[in-house]
N, C-alpha and C positions, 0 to 999 in steps of 0.2 A: 503495499500498500504505501509505504513512501517512497518509492522508487515513482509510481504515478502520478502522487502529488508534485514530488520535484520537477518532471518532466513538463507535466502542465504549467506549473508558475513559471519555470522558466521560457517557456514559449512565451506567456503575456507579457513579461516585463521588460525593462527596458535594460536593468541592470540585473543580469541572469547571476554574477560572481556573488552575490548578497544572499542569494535565498539559500536559508535554512531550513530543514525539513527532521523533525523530529517524532520520536513514534516512541508511546507507551501503551505497553501491551498487560493487562491483566487478566481476569478470571472471565469476567462476562465482554470486556472491551475493550478495544484500541481508541488510543486517542492522537491526534496528529496534529503536530501545531505547525502551521506554516508560518514561518516573519521572512519579510521581503525588507526593501530599501523604502521610508517615508516614502518618496517620492512617487512609489509603484504599486502603493497603496488602494487607488482607486481603480487601478489597471485589476488588479486581483479581486476587489467588490463588486467590481463592476455600478451599473446604475441601478437604482434600486436591490443592492445583493444578488443581484443576477448572474454574473459571473462567478460569486461564491455559492449560488443555491447550484449550479452547472457541474461546479468541481464535486460538491459535497455530493452528487444524483449519481457522479461516473464512480465514484470512490465507494460509495454503497451498492451498488449494481456489480462493482469490481467485488465486495465482499460477503458476496452473498452467501457463497460457498462454506463461508469460516464461522457462522454463524455465531459471530459476534456482532457488538454492534460497533459502528466506527462513527467516531464524533473527529471533526477538520475543524480546530479554532487557527484562527488570521489574527496572526499576533504584530503587535507592533515594536 
């Protein structure tokens, strides 16, 4: 999941070298934290959060086999 979020985020931003993704996993869920440059926050979130919602949907679909809840947090 981490690699998927990283590939998507790097394709969207102007500063791909500043993209950082961390993944924390416990029994029932996986938390993925995405950090990008301040200037790229708007590109990752999108108008009315549409891009962020799309990223979360793609990750949720990819995680359907794992039977775990996946949470994608976009951090500053």
